[in-house]
N, C-alpha and C positions, 0 to 999 in steps of 0.2 A: 504494500500500500504506500510505502514511503516513496517509491519510484513514481507512482501516480501523482502524489502530492507535489513532488519536485517538478514533474512534467507540467502540471497545472500552474504552479508558481512561475515556471519559466515562460510559458506561453502567455499567461494573462498578466504577468508582471505584478503580482500581488504577493503580500507576505505569506510565509508558509502556513501559519494558523488559518488564515482565510482560505488558502488553497486546500487545506484539509477539509474545511467545512464544505467547500464547493465539490470536492471529490466525493465526500460521503453523500451529499445531496444528489449528485449525478448517479451514484451507485444505487441509492434508495429508489430513485425514479426508474432506473433500468429494471431493478428487481420487481417493483410493483407493476410496471408495464408488462413484464413477462408473465407475472402471475395473473393479471387481468386478462391478457390475451389467451392464456391457457384455459381460464374459466369460461370465457366466451366461446372458445372452440368446443369445449366439452358440452356446454349448454346447447349449442346449435346441433351437435351430433345427436344429443338426446332428443331435441325437438324434432329432428328429421325422422328419427326412429318412431316416435309417438305419432307423428303426422302420417307416416306410411302405414302404421298399424290401424289408425282410424280410417284411412282411405280404403284399406282392404276390408275392414268391417262394414263400411258403408256400401261398398260394391257387393259384398256378400248379401247384405240386407236387401239391396235393390233387386238382385237376382231372385232371392227367396220371395220377395213381394210379388214379382212378376209371375213366378211359378204358382204362388197361391192365388193370384188373381185369375190366372188361366184355369186353375182347378175350380175356383168358385164359379166362373162363367160356365164351364163345362158341366158342373154339378147342377146349376140352376137350369141349364138348357135340357138336362136329362130329367128334370122334375124332382131332383133331390133337395135335401136341406144341408147346407154346409155348416159343419161344426167347427167354429173358429178356435175353440179351446184345444181340440185334438187335431186340428188342421186336416180334416178329411171330410168326405161327403157321406152323409147318411141317407138312408132311404127316405122317400117322401112320407110325410106324416098323413094320417087319415083325417085328423081334425084340424081346427084352426090353429095357427101358430101362437 
């Protein structure tokens, strides 16, 4: 660290104690910048993973909904009653719904 203080003092033309303060400040800024950059990188990786998972779940739900709609339409066309809880077509009822 003394070589860095000497280097700063030589370039800036300031006394060694002030050069030491400047060197420590630059070091602190560099370390905190690296830590913040690493945090942001990890945060974005995690966000991308979650976003991809949600998009996959949405796509699966859309396909499942389309399949259920088609099953519902086919069930009603055949005169059946669609059971939403079990997601299947039951035979037509004899009485009112």
